[in-house]
Kinemage of the C-alpha trace (Angstrom):
@kinemage 1
@onewidth
@group {chain A} dominant
@subgroup {mainchain}
@vectorlist {calphas} color= white
{ca met a 1} P -4.966 -24.356 -9.559
{ca asp a 2} L -1.730 -23.703 -7.342
{ca ala a 3} L -2.206 -21.781 -4.729
{ca ile a 4} L 0.087 -20.414 -1.844
{ca ile a 5} L -1.337 -21.450 1.972
{ca val a 6} L -0.789 -21.149 4.518
{ca asp a 7} L 0.165 -24.434 7.694
{ca gln a 8} L -1.748 -23.458 10.232
{ca gln a 9} L 0.786 -25.530 12.913
{ca thr a 10} L 4.621 -24.057 11.407
{ca lys a 11} L 2.770 -20.651 9.741
{ca ser a 12} L 4.986 -21.551 6.561
{ca leu a 13} L 3.898 -20.453 3.355
{ca val a 14} L 3.427 -24.097 1.053
{ca ile a 15} L 2.555 -24.368 -2.227
{ca asp a 16} L -0.970 -26.595 -2.343
{ca his a 17} L -3.977 -27.005 -4.963
{ca tyr a 18} L -6.995 -24.930 -4.223
{ca pro a 19} L -10.366 -24.261 -6.140
{ca asp a 20} L -10.405 -22.269 -8.536
{ca pro a 21} L -12.484 -18.352 -8.149
{ca ile a 22} L -15.749 -17.987 -9.363
{ca ile a 23} L -16.258 -14.542 -11.002
{ca asp a 24} L -19.946 -13.210 -10.962
{ca val a 25} L -21.276 -10.909 -14.146
{ca glu a 26} L -18.727 -7.635 -13.692
{ca asp a 27} L -15.703 -9.878 -12.859
{ca val a 28} L -13.112 -10.989 -15.144
{ca leu a 29} L -10.524 -13.927 -14.148
{ca ile a 30} L -6.697 -13.451 -13.986
{ca glu a 31} L -4.247 -15.885 -14.734
{ca asn a 32} L -2.580 -13.942 -12.446
{ca arg a 33} L 1.516 -13.181 -13.422
{ca ala a 34} L 3.131 -11.171 -9.777
{ca thr a 35} L 1.811 -10.507 -6.705
{ca ser a 36} L 3.297 -7.990 -3.803
{ca val a 37} L 3.978 -8.490 -0.349
{ca asn a 38} L 2.127 -6.415 1.764
{ca arg a 39} L 2.238 -5.636 5.841
{ca met a 40} L -0.672 -7.404 5.932
{ca asp a 41} L 0.011 -10.519 4.378
{ca ile a 42} L 2.208 -10.770 7.843
{ca leu a 43} L -0.472 -10.375 10.163
{ca gln a 44} L -2.815 -12.030 8.558
{ca lys a 45} L -1.193 -15.442 8.349
{ca tyr a 46} L -0.021 -15.469 11.874
{ca gly a 47} L -3.915 -14.276 12.669
{ca lys a 48} L -4.090 -10.853 13.563
{ca tyr a 49} L -5.260 -9.420 9.830
{ca pro a 50} L -9.454 -10.024 10.181
{ca val a 51} L -10.346 -11.033 6.739
{ca pro a 52} L -13.143 -9.459 5.190
{ca lys a 53} L -16.301 -12.062 4.605
{ca glu a 54} L -16.545 -11.742 1.259
{ca ala a 55} L -12.913 -11.498 0.300
{ca ser a 56} L -10.592 -14.641 -0.224
{ca gln a 57} L -8.843 -16.090 2.448
{ca ile a 58} L -5.299 -16.677 0.416
{ca leu a 59} L -3.224 -13.791 1.443
{ca gly a 60} L -2.611 -11.278 -1.379
{ca val a 61} L -4.387 -8.277 -2.409
{ca asp a 62} L -2.108 -6.902 -5.850
{ca cys a 63} L -2.180 -9.077 -8.592
{ca ala a 64} L -1.314 -8.090 -12.191
{ca gly a 65} L -1.807 -10.601 -15.395
{ca thr a 66} L -3.960 -11.462 -17.586
{ca val a 67} L -7.203 -11.684 -17.980
{ca ile a 68} L -8.549 -15.557 -18.939
{ca lys a 69} L -12.531 -14.992 -18.404
{ca val a 70} L -14.855 -12.425 -18.462
{ca gly a 71} L -18.099 -12.114 -16.589
{ca lys a 72} L -22.215 -11.502 -18.988
{ca lys a 73} L -21.363 -7.853 -18.251
{ca val a 74} L -18.319 -6.525 -18.832
{ca ser a 75} L -17.244 -4.358 -20.820
{ca lys a 76} L -13.940 -2.748 -19.705
{ca phe a 77} L -11.433 -5.875 -20.838
{ca lys a 78} L -11.301 -8.625 -22.582
{ca ile a 79} L -10.126 -11.710 -23.152
{ca gly a 80} L -6.092 -11.342 -22.979
{ca asp a 81} L -6.210 -7.706 -21.342
{ca glu a 82} L -3.229 -7.413 -19.377
{ca val a 83} L -4.511 -5.898 -16.266
{ca phe a 84} L -3.549 -4.894 -12.715
{ca gly a 85} L -5.560 -4.526 -9.460
{ca leu a 86} L -6.516 -4.286 -6.182
{ca leu a 87} L -7.934 -7.784 -4.554
{ca gln a 88} L -9.170 -7.942 -1.783
{ca gly a 89} L -7.726 -11.621 -1.735
{ca gly a 90} L -5.879 -13.859 -3.312
{ca gly a 91} L -3.029 -12.548 -4.829
{ca tyr a 92} L -1.136 -15.335 -3.865
{ca ala a 93} L -2.563 -17.440 -6.786
{ca gln a 94} L -2.438 -18.455 -10.137
{ca leu a 95} L -5.607 -17.737 -10.745
{ca cys a 96} L -7.879 -14.830 -9.039
{ca ser a 97} L -11.097 -13.082 -9.835
{ca asn a 98} L -11.554 -9.516 -9.880
{ca his a 99} L -14.508 -6.571 -9.953
{ca gln a 100} L -14.003 -5.117 -13.551
{ca asp a 101} L -13.649 -1.249 -11.648
{ca leu a 102} L -10.771 -3.101 -9.398
{ca leu a 103} L -8.711 -3.264 -12.337
{ca trp a 104} L -6.453 -1.050 -14.742
{ca his a 105} L -5.258 -1.822 -18.140
{ca lys a 106} L -1.467 -2.435 -17.261
{ca pro a 107} L 0.938 0.099 -19.608
{ca pro a 108} L 3.280 -1.475 -21.613
{ca asn a 109} L 6.483 0.280 -20.410
{ca leu a 110} L 5.066 -1.260 -16.855
{ca ser a 111} L 6.713 -5.565 -16.408
{ca phe a 112} L 3.922 -7.863 -14.237
{ca glu a 113} L 6.205 -7.208 -11.491
{ca gln a 114} L 6.339 -3.683 -11.040
{ca ala a 115} L 2.378 -3.499 -12.220
{ca cys a 116} L 2.039 -5.794 -9.222
{ca ser a 117} L 3.820 -3.751 -7.151
{ca ile a 118} L 1.394 -0.779 -7.526
{ca pro a 119} L -1.790 -1.172 -6.266
{ca glu a 120} L -2.519 -1.212 -3.162
{ca val a 121} L 0.468 1.364 -1.919
{ca phe a 122} L -1.020 3.683 -4.393
{ca leu a 123} L -4.684 3.409 -3.642
{ca thr a 124} L -3.854 3.808 0.217
{ca ala a 125} L -1.135 7.102 -0.306
{ca tyr a 126} L -3.422 8.322 -2.242
{ca gln a 127} L -6.307 8.261 -0.128
{ca ala a 128} L -4.530 9.434 2.997
{ca leu a 129} L -3.007 12.191 1.089
{ca phe a 130} L -5.997 13.608 -0.879
{ca ser a 131} L -8.951 11.479 -0.162
{ca ile a 132} L -8.916 12.500 3.403
{ca gly a 133} L -5.492 14.948 3.845
{ca ser a 134} L -7.139 17.777 1.033
{ca val a 135} L -2.649 17.136 0.128
{ca glu a 136} L -1.612 20.663 -1.893
{ca ala a 137} L 1.633 21.621 -3.131
{ca his a 138} L 1.631 24.714 -0.169
{ca lys a 139} L 1.156 22.217 2.673
{ca ser a 140} L 3.110 21.066 4.936
{ca val a 141} L 3.496 17.171 5.197
{ca leu a 142} L 5.435 14.834 7.042
{ca ile a 143} L 5.607 11.008 6.507
{ca his a 144} L 6.181 8.386 8.403
{ca ala a 145} L 8.462 4.836 7.002
{ca gly a 146} L 9.217 7.184 4.097
{ca ala a 147} L 10.893 3.772 2.560
{ca ser a 148} L 8.378 1.713 2.814
{ca gly a 149} L 5.869 0.636 -0.091
{ca val a 150} L 3.255 3.325 1.531
{ca gly a 151} L 5.959 5.913 1.663
{ca asn a 152} L 7.521 5.136 -0.997
{ca ala a 153} L 4.370 5.734 -2.610
{ca ala a 154} L 3.204 9.404 -0.828
{ca leu a 155} L 6.318 10.587 -1.601
{ca gln a 156} L 5.679 9.967 -5.272
{ca leu a 157} L 2.579 11.374 -5.170
{ca cys a 158} L 3.676 14.678 -3.450
{ca gln a 159} L 6.849 14.656 -5.659
{ca leu a 160} L 3.817 14.544 -8.636
{ca ile a 161} L 2.155 17.717 -7.549
{ca gly a 162} L 5.056 19.659 -6.150
{ca asn a 163} L 5.331 19.205 -2.976
{ca lys a 164} L 8.350 18.524 -0.669
{ca pro a 165} L 7.259 16.012 2.552
{ca tyr a 166} L 9.589 15.771 4.856
{ca phe a 167} L 10.110 11.802 5.861
{ca thr a 168} L 11.797 9.732 8.835
{ca ala a 169} L 13.166 6.024 8.051
{ca gly a 170} L 15.755 4.159 9.979
{ca ser a 171} L 18.603 4.124 8.535
{ca glu a 172} L 20.806 7.195 5.862
{ca glu a 173} L 20.441 4.003 3.288
{ca lys a 174} L 16.714 4.289 3.738
{ca ile a 175} L 16.832 7.766 3.370
{ca gln a 176} L 19.254 8.033 0.659
{ca phe a 177} L 16.753 5.257 -1.443
{ca ser a 178} L 13.565 7.687 -0.966
{ca gln a 179} L 15.087 11.001 -2.171
{ca lys a 180} L 16.032 8.831 -5.513
{ca tyr a 181} L 11.641 9.073 -5.586
{ca gly a 182} L 11.166 12.148 -4.061
{ca glu a 183} L 12.547 15.832 -3.183
{ca ala a 184} L 12.300 15.438 0.345
{ca ile a 185} L 13.829 16.225 3.599
{ca gly a 186} L 14.592 12.999 5.492
{ca ile a 187} L 15.257 12.393 8.572
{ca asn a 188} L 17.022 9.034 10.579
{ca tyr a 189} L 14.715 8.427 13.404
{ca lys a 190} L 17.543 6.548 15.328
{ca lys a 191} L 19.637 9.735 15.112
{ca glu a 192} L 17.182 12.382 15.161
{ca asp a 193} L 14.214 13.257 16.627
{ca phe a 194} L 11.448 13.595 14.191
{ca ser a 195} L 10.103 16.563 16.256
{ca asp a 196} L 13.327 18.440 17.393
{ca val a 197} L 14.746 18.600 13.691
{ca ile a 198} L 11.690 19.620 11.585
{ca asn a 199} L 11.051 23.794 13.379
{ca arg a 200} L 7.576 24.539 11.855
{ca pro a 201} L 4.251 22.983 12.037
{ca ile a 202} L 2.746 20.628 10.178
{ca asp a 203} L -0.077 20.497 8.323
{ca leu a 204} L -0.544 17.080 7.775
{ca ile a 205} L 0.940 13.917 9.101
{ca leu a 206} L 0.967 9.928 7.364
{ca asp a 207} L 1.914 7.588 10.542
{ca phe a 208} L 2.470 4.514 11.062
{ca val a 209} L 3.979 3.927 13.859
{ca gly a 210} L 0.886 4.708 16.441
{ca lys a 211} L 2.089 5.359 20.748
{ca asp a 212} L 6.024 5.687 19.848
{ca tyr a 213} L 4.884 8.797 17.472
{ca phe a 214} L 1.451 9.741 19.290
{ca his a 215} L 2.236 13.316 21.186
{ca lys a 216} L 5.178 14.122 18.708
{ca asn a 217} L 2.803 14.284 16.058
{ca leu a 218} L 0.127 16.301 17.871
{ca lys a 219} L 2.615 18.955 19.243
{ca leu a 220} L 4.457 19.063 15.152
{ca leu a 221} L 0.355 19.950 13.829
{ca asn a 222} L -0.463 22.942 12.609
{ca gln a 223} L -3.409 24.884 13.457
{ca asp a 224} L -6.684 22.287 11.705
{ca gly a 225} L -3.434 20.190 10.653
{ca lys a 226} L -4.549 16.309 10.251
{ca leu a 227} L -3.697 13.038 11.516
{ca ile a 228} L -3.694 9.856 9.684
{ca ile a 229} L -3.822 6.530 11.042
{ca ile a 230} L -2.716 4.000 8.239
{ca ser a 231} L -1.184 1.935 11.389
{ca phe a 232} L 0.444 1.179 14.699
{ca leu a 233} L 3.178 -0.811 14.296
{ca ser a 234} L 4.558 0.362 17.634
{ca gly a 235} L 0.852 -0.602 19.641
{ca ala a 236} L -2.710 0.995 19.199
{ca ile a 237} L -2.844 1.998 23.177
{ca val a 238} L -1.778 5.792 23.652
{ca asn a 239} L -1.274 6.974 27.524
{ca glu a 240} L -2.537 10.290 28.963
{ca leu a 241} L -4.250 12.023 25.502
{ca asp a 242} L -3.767 15.517 26.263
{ca leu a 243} L -7.274 16.703 24.817
{ca ser a 244} L -6.985 20.047 25.395
{ca leu a 245} L -4.059 20.178 22.624
{ca ile a 246} L -6.183 18.816 20.204
{ca leu a 247} L -9.275 20.778 21.218
{ca arg a 248} L -6.950 24.045 20.847
{ca lys a 249} L -4.772 23.288 17.887
{ca trp a 250} L -8.505 21.757 15.723
{ca ile a 251} L -6.752 18.854 15.209
{ca lys a 252} L -8.093 16.297 13.049
{ca ile a 253} L -7.575 12.706 13.830
{ca glu a 254} L -8.003 10.021 11.513
{ca gly a 255} L -8.081 6.231 11.198
{ca thr a 256} L -7.819 4.583 7.492
{ca thr a 257} L -7.990 1.126 5.991
{ca leu a 258} L -8.714 -0.324 2.513
{ca arg a 259} L -9.395 -3.491 2.320
{ca ser a 260} L -12.697 -3.591 4.530
{ca arg a 261} L -14.083 -0.647 2.470
{ca ser a 262} L -17.490 -1.285 0.367
{ca leu a 263} L -16.945 -2.187 -3.153
{ca asp a 264} L -18.732 1.144 -3.990
{ca tyr a 265} L -15.742 3.235 -2.331
{ca arg a 266} L -13.212 1.396 -3.334
{ca ile a 267} L -13.972 1.864 -6.689
{ca lys a 268} L -14.437 5.615 -6.566
{ca leu a 269} L -11.132 5.618 -4.838
{ca met a 270} L -9.816 3.503 -7.381
{ca his a 271} L -11.194 5.816 -10.352
{ca glu a 272} L -10.083 9.086 -9.201
{ca cys a 273} L -6.331 7.731 -7.946
{ca gly a 274} L -6.214 6.143 -11.853
{ca gln a 275} L -6.995 9.786 -13.149
{ca leu a 276} L -3.889 11.035 -11.357
{ca leu a 277} L -1.293 8.020 -11.078
{ca leu a 278} L -1.964 6.184 -14.782
{ca pro a 279} L -0.553 9.344 -16.549
{ca ala a 280} L 2.432 9.627 -14.806
{ca leu a 281} L 3.226 5.994 -14.745
{ca ile a 282} L 3.238 6.111 -18.126
{ca asp a 283} L 5.094 8.897 -18.923
{ca glu a 284} L 6.951 7.550 -15.987
{ca lys a 285} L 7.358 10.608 -13.974
{ca ile a 286} L 6.689 7.798 -10.856
{ca lys a 287} L 8.214 4.372 -10.941
{ca pro a 288} L 7.709 1.326 -9.589
{ca ser a 289} L 10.246 0.832 -6.505
{ca ile a 290} L 10.964 -2.478 -5.971
{ca tyr a 291} L 13.218 -3.973 -3.426
{ca lys a 292} L 13.477 -7.532 -4.642
{ca ser a 293} L 12.111 -10.396 -6.874
{ca phe a 294} L 10.984 -13.704 -5.503
{ca ser a 295} L 9.148 -17.072 -6.944
{ca trp a 296} L 6.703 -17.743 -4.957
{ca ser a 297} L 8.562 -20.777 -3.827
{ca glu a 298} L 10.069 -18.572 -2.275
{ca ala a 299} L 7.122 -17.092 -0.702
{ca asn a 300} L 8.704 -17.944 3.005
{ca glu a 301} L 11.880 -15.905 2.872
{ca ala a 302} L 10.250 -12.834 1.294
{ca his a 303} L 8.305 -12.340 4.543
{ca glu a 304} L 11.472 -12.815 5.955
{ca ile a 305} L 12.377 -9.638 4.424
{ca met a 306} L 9.294 -7.885 5.571
{ca glu a 307} L 9.538 -9.345 8.938
{ca arg a 308} L 12.980 -8.125 9.443
{ca asn a 309} L 12.313 -4.353 8.304
{ca glu a 310} L 15.096 -5.074 5.887
{ca asn a 311} L 13.177 -3.842 2.482
{ca met a 312} L 13.725 -0.603 1.580
{ca gly a 313} L 10.792 -0.779 -1.334
{ca lys a 314} L 8.229 -3.038 -2.484
{ca ile a 315} L 9.011 -7.271 -2.742
{ca val a 316} L 7.190 -9.062 -5.353
{ca leu a 317} L 6.495 -12.400 -5.753
{ca arg a 318} L 6.383 -14.077 -9.548
{ca ile a 319} L 3.738 -16.739 -9.968
{ca asn a 320} L 4.405 -19.995 -11.451
{ca lys a 321} L 1.295 -20.113 -14.989
{ca cys a 322} L -1.170 -22.105 -14.745
């Protein structure tokens, strides 16, 4: 098969031949038609993201395509089924293998490009909001980076349960974009300080920023509030941490990743998220938000857009058929 490989000298992406993936008894082999670009792909390209030992070294954790081979113990899919799901790696390739319980049947109303934009961001958002955050309609929520893929997914999931969250974004255009996908209160962090604008205690904060927002997040949190750290784009080292604030408010701080979790954890999350997400996708109560779709030969341009933080929603790569 062909796959996108990282040139280790230039850090550019090139299409080259690569060995076909091998499937286990509960795996399926997928002719991949589309994958999405995630922030971890950028980090992995530059050697700043530790890839799990058992994972493919090829970039990409989303896939959408057609089943062309099934393992001996596969019962949920057959050859010809259109699927989409979460990978540990290998999405930037013509073929990918995956455990049957980490795939969903693709709804007929979704294209492959739309389908591939869903798994990683919605599973990450679901994990933060529900599995860790125990979000409910009446709880106050703040979502940083609301125009990002995960941020957009979180806004839509909040909308689905009747929660009206706050969110931050870096331009009026991004705020208007995000508000199309959910009833939410946007704050332009380049013009206003979110900690001054929000005039109520917050029960749950989803943070991608890290250092620059950490102290403000703690001050905003309600009694027994939760801070979920998903990334730390401004830095991971926080100075002068006030532990007394954490004690007085009973604050819970938790970091979350998905790719390095156990197979059993990812399967359980996939099942729980699917019960909420799949009917909403079929009924179009949740809609994929695609910023731009590229041929996989244009992968470098796609990465540059994400590295400049230009995108609103997902960036997708179309994979050529074998």
